[in-house]
N, C-alpha and C positions, 0 to 999 in steps of 0.2 A: 504494500500500500504506500502511496506517495506520502510525502511529509505534510503537505498542506491540502492537496487534492488527490483524486484518484491517479493511479499510475499513468493512464492514457492522457489525462489532462496535463499532468506535469511534463510528460514527454512532448506533448503538443506545444506547451509553452516554451520548452527548450528550442524546438524547431522554429516557432513563429516569432518569439520575442528575444529570448536570452542570447541565442547564437547570433542573431542579427545585430543586437546591440554591442556584442563583443567584436564585431567586424568580420566574423566568419561568413563565408559564402554558404548560404543554406537554401534548401528547397522548402519553403513554407507550406507547399501543398501536402507534404508528409504530415504536418501538424493538423491540417484540415481533415485529412483522412482519419486521424486519431480522434479528433473532436466529433466527427460524424459517427464513429463507432460508439463513443461514449454517450452521445445524444440518443442513439438507438437503445441504450441501456438506461435511459432516464436519468442521466447525470446532470443535475441542475446547473452546476458550474460550467460544464461543457456547453450547455445550452446558451448561457450568457456569453461565453468566450467566442463561440461560433457566430452568434449574433453580431458581436463586435466586428469580427473579421469580414462578414458579408454586408456590413452597414455602409461601406464605402471607404475610399482611400484615406480619409482623415482619421479613421479609427484603427488603422494598422500601420505597421512600419512601411516606410517607402521601399519600393523594390518588390514587395509582394503584390502580385497581380490577382488578388482574390476577386472572384466574380461577385458583383454587387447584386443583392436580392433583398431589397428593403422590405417587401411584404413578408418574406420568411423571417427576416431579422426581427420584425415587430412581434411575430408569433413566438419566436424563441426567447425574446426578452420577457414577454409575459409568462411563458412557461417556466423560465428560470426562477422567477419570483414566486410563482405559485408552488413550485416544487422545492422551495427553500434554499436557493442559492444565496450565500452571504454576499457574493459579488453583485448579484442582481439587486439585492436589497440596498447595498451601499450606493449603487448607481441609479437607484430608482428616481431620485430627484432629477437626473439628467434625462430620463425617459418617462417623466411623470404622466404625460399624455397617453402613454401606452397602457397604464394600469388603472383600472376603475377603482373607485372607492370601495365598492363591495368586495373586491378581491382582497384589498388590504384589511378590511374588517374581518373577513373570514380567517386570514392569517393570524391576526392579533388574537382573536377569541379562540381559535383552535389550539393555539400554542401556549396559552397562559393558564 
């Protein structure tokens, strides 16, 4: 098990962010494949990170040519929050229009 996230998500972060920031030449698409696998297993943090990657160029490192899919990104942002992603909750303010008040109420009252 990864230190902060699942193994797949931590390896994806290595490919997408950490290797890129260290100046290594990397193939970010390997990270996308790992995130897609984790999303298929209902990994909420993977949902958030994949949404980030496909939200457009301003949300990922320059040089990654991830295909933008804003409609899917919105769905993934919502799913990440509903499924309990800490990242999704922290970034909720940035994507506030994506999350209805009723979803937030449901999260608050089911978890207290």
